[in-house]
N, C-alpha and C positions, 0 to 999 in steps of 0.2 A: 431534103434531109441530108446533113453532112455525113460523110463516111468516116469511120473510125480512123482510117489512114490519114485523113486530113488534119487530125488533131496532133499537134506537135507538143509533146511534154515540155520541151525546152521553152516554148512560148508561154506555157502556163506556170512556169517556175515559181513566180512570186505568189500565185494563187493556190498552189498545190496544198498548203495546209487547210484550205477552205473547200476542198473538192472531195467528192466521193464518186465512185464509178460502180455501176451495177451491171452485171451480166443478166440478160434476159434468158430465162430457161423455159423450155416447153411452151413457147408462144405466150409467155406471161403467166403461166400457172405458178411459177416461182421465180425468184431473183436471188442472185448471190452477190455479195459485196466483193468487188474485184480490188478496190483500193479505198482507203479512208484516210483523209488528211489529218495531220496532227492537231489542228485547231478544232476540228469536229470531234475527234476522240476526246480531247480535253473538255469540250463543252457538254458532251453527253455522258462522259465518265466511263466509257468503254470503247474498245476497238472491235468492230465487227468484221474486219477484213477476213475474207474467206467464209463468212457465215452465210447460210441460206435463210431467207425470210421464213420458210417453212420450219426451220429448226426452232424458231421462236414464235410459233403460231399463236401461243397464248400470251405473248408479251403485249403490254399495252400499246406498243407502237405498230402492231400488226396492221392497223388501218393504213399505214403508209403504202402497202402493196397496192391498194386501190388508187392511190395517187399515181404510182408508177404505171398502172394499167391505163389511167387516163392519158398520161403522156404518150403511151403507145397508140391509143385510139386517135389522138390528135395528130400524131406524127409531126409534132411541132413543139416549140418551147412552152413551158408552163411555169408560172410564178406562184409560190406559196408563201404565206406568212403564218407561222404557228409558234406556240410556246412549246417548251420541251418538258411539259408535265408528264408525258409518257416515259420520260427518263428521270423522273423525280427532280426536275429542274423547272418547275412551273413559272418561275420568275425570269427565266431566260427565254427571250423571244428571238426567233430566227426568220430570216427571209431567204428563200432559195429560188434559184432558177434551175429548172430541169430541162435538159436538152437530149432528144433522142439521137442516137448515132446508128448508122447503117454499116453492114459488113460489105465486103467486096461485091456481093451480088445485089446490093441495094436493099437488103432486108433488114428490118429493125433488129439490132443485136445488143445494144448497150444504151444505158442512160447515164449521162454525166450530170452531176449536180454541183453547183457552187452555192455554199451556204455561208451566211454572215449573221452575227448577232446584231440586234439593234435595240 
């Protein structure tokens, strides 16, 4: 599992609009959005930077926390392909790769996701 320090934002520069980063809270009991790229904000119609998943537990996208927990359980990459119906954009399809990132101690700390419409 790569460490957070191994990720160089400058290397992701061109991908930044298509990336979001999640902090893992309480061993996966919750997640907070650390960063949400501009293309993702545009595709879903809202910016969730700094939001916690638990803040929107009744939102139709709350199922996504289960996907994040699956990434944690695998401790490896996961690919998803879904529509954005939970954001009232059911005709927008996205493909995502989710990657777990470790902290300095090697413990799972973040998930980085690159998402693209198809």
